[in-house]
N, C-alpha and C positions, 0 to 999 in steps of 0.2 A: 497226606490226606488220601483216603481210599476213592475208587472210582464211585462208589455208592454215595460218598460224601459229596463229591463233585455234582452228582446228579440231583442231590437234595438241595444244593446251594440256592437256586432260584426261589424254591419254596421257603427256605430259611430267611433269605433276604426280604421276601414279601411279607413273611409274618413279623419280622422285625420292623419294617416300615409301618406296618398296621399298628403295631404295639406303640411306636414312637408317636404316631398320630393320635392314638387314644390318650397317650400321656398329655399331649398338648390340649386336647379337649377337656381333660379332667383337671388340668393345672389350676384354673381359677378356683375350682372347689377347695383346694388346699388352703387358699387364702383365708377361708372362714374357720380354719383350724389351726390358729397360730401356735397353740401349745404343742401340737405334734411336730410342726415345722421347726419350732424353737428347739425341741429335744434332739431332732436330727441335726440341726445346724450346730448346735453346742458340740455334739459328739464328733461331727466332721471336722470342726475346727480344732478341737483338742487333739484329735488324731493326726492331723496334718501340720500343725504349727511346729512341732519339734523338727520335723523333716524340713519345712520351710526355713527355719532358723539356719540349719547347717547348709542347706542348698543356697540360700540367699547370701550367707557370709562366703562360701566357697566361690560362688559366682562372681562377687564383687572383686575378691582378691584375684582370681584368674584373669578376669577382664582386665584389672589394672596391669597386671604383668603383661599381657598381650599387647593392650593398647599403648602403654607407655613405652615399650620397646619399639613399636612402629613410629610413634610420634617423635621419639628421641632421634630417629634417623633424620628427621625434617627439622629439628630443633624447635618443635612446636609442643612441648610438654605441658604448656599453660592450658592447652585445649583438652587435656585428658579428662577432666570431670565432665565436660560437655559431651564428649565422645562416649564415655562410659554410661552416663545417664541415658542418652538417646538410645544406645545399643540395648540396654536393660529394659527401659519402660516401653520401648517401641517394638522390641523383637523378642529377646531371650526371656525376660521375666514371665510374661504370660504363658509362654510354652512350658518353662520349668514348673510353674504353678499347676498347669493342667497335668503334666506327666506325673507330678507328686500325687495329685488327687486321683489320677487314673490307677495308680498302684495301691494307694491306701483306701480311698473311698470306693473305687470300682470292686475290688476284691472283697471289701466288707460287706457291701450291698449284695454281691453275688452269693456269698456265703450265708449272710442273714435270710435273704428271700429264699434260698435253697432249703434252709432248715425250716422255714415256715411251710414250704411246700411239702416236705417229706413228712412233716408232722401233721399234715392234712388241715393246718389252719386256713390255708387258702381255700381249700375246698368247703370248709365250714362257712366261710364268708359267702361263697356262691349259693350255698344251700339256703342262707338267710336272705338271699336276694341283694346282697351287697357287692358292688364291683370291687375286686381287689386292687384295680388300678386306682380308683378314687380313694379307697381307704388306706391302702398300704403304700402304693407306689408314688401317687402325686405328691404327698408330703415331703418324701425323700428327694424327689426331682426338684421341688421348689427350694428345699434346703441347700441342695448342691448348686443350684444355679445362684443363689445368694452368697453361698460360701466362696466360690471361685474368685470373684473380684476382690473380696476381702484378702484371700490368701495371696492374690497377685500383688496388692499393694504392699503387703507385708514383705514379699520376696523382693520387690523393687527397692523398698526402703532400706532393707537390711544389705542388699548388694551395693547401693550407693554408699551407705555408711561405712561397710567394711572396705570399700574402695578407698575412703578417706583414711581409714586405719592403716591400710598399706601404704598410702601416700605419706602419712606421718612418720611411718617407720623407715620408708626408703626414698621419699621424695623430698621436695622442697616447698610445696604450697601450704599455706596456713589454712585453718578451718574456714576463715571468713572467705578467703580467696577461692577455696574448693567449693564452698557452699554456693557462692554467687555464680561461679562458672557452671556448677552443675545444672542450675535452673535457667541458664541463659537462654537456651534454645528449645526448652521444653515448653510447648504451648498446650493449653488445655484442649484445643480442638484436635490435638493428637493424643494426649494422655487419656482423655475420657474414652475415646473409642477403642484405643488400645487395651484399656482396662475392661470396658464392658463387653468386649468380644469374648472374654472368658465365660460369660454367662452361656454362650453357646457350647463351650467346652463342658460346662457343669451339666448342661442338659444331656449331652451325648454320654458322659461318664455315668450319670445316675441311670439313664435309660438302659445303657449297656449292662450295667451290674444288675439291675432289677430284672431285665429280660432273661439273662442267662440263669439267674436263680429260679425264675418261675418256669423255665424250660426243663428243669430237672424232671426226669420220669423214672428214677431208680432209688437207690438206697443212699445212705450217708457217704459212700464213696464218691458220689457224683457231685457233692458239695464242693470238694477242692477242684474238680474239673470246671465247675461253673465259675468259680473265683478266678481261676487262671484264664478262661476264655473271656471273661468280663474285662480283665485287665489288658489282655492283647487286643480286643475290640475297642475298648475305650481309648487306648493309646493311639491306635490307627485313626480313629475318628477325630481325635484332638489334632494330630498332625495334619490330616487332610483339611480340616476346618480351618486351621491356622493359614495354610497356603491360600484358600479361597478367600478368607476374610482380609488378609493382608492385601491381596489384589483389589478386592472391593473397596477397602479403605483408601487405597492409592488413588482410585478412580473418583471417589466422592469427596475426599478431603482436599481442601484448596491448598 
C-alpha cells in the first residue's frame, strides 16, 4: 500500500462507516419489496449451497478425525458426538459459513454493483431522485442478512451428519447413540445466538460488496479490483465480528 493510500485511509474508513449507517437506515424500506429481496436471497443461496455442502462435509470428517484421536487418548470416544456438535455449532460452523459467503456473495456484489456504476445506471437513479442505497443496496443487504443463518444451519447439519458417516466407517457408535449424544449438551440458549450472530456477518458482507462496487471510478478493469477488495474486507470484518460477538455471548449467556 502506497503512502497516498495510507493518507486516504481515514477518509476511506469514514465513507464506509457513513455508507454502512445509511444501509441500516434504509434497511426497513427493503421489507416492503419482498420480490426484490427474494430474488437476491434465491441467488445467494443457490451460489453458496454447493460450497456449503463441500465445506460442511469436510468440516465434519476433519473434526471427527481430530477429536476422536484426542478422546481416544482418554478412553472417552463416546463423548465424540457431543464434542463435535459443540465445536461446530458454537464455533467453527458460523465462521465457515461467513467465509464462504464472503468469497461468493461479497465478490458477486462487488462485481454486480461495479457494473451498474460503470454503465451509469446508478447515476440514472440519482437523476430520478431515487437513492441507490434504498433501491439497489438495501434489498441485497437484507437478503444476505437472511441468507447467512440459513447457510450456517446447513453447514452445521452437514458437518454433524458427515461426522456420523466417518464414525460409521471407522468407529463403533450406532446412529441412535451418535444422534442422542450429539444433542446431549446442545441448548437452544446457545444454538440460537450462535446462529443468529451470522446476521451481523451477512450485513458486513453485503455492505462491503456493495460499497466497493459503488466506489468504482473508472472502467471495466476496476470491477475485478472491487470484487477482490470486497472479499478481503468482508473476510476481515467477519473474523473481527466473530471475536467480538463470541465474547459478548459469553458475557450474556448463562
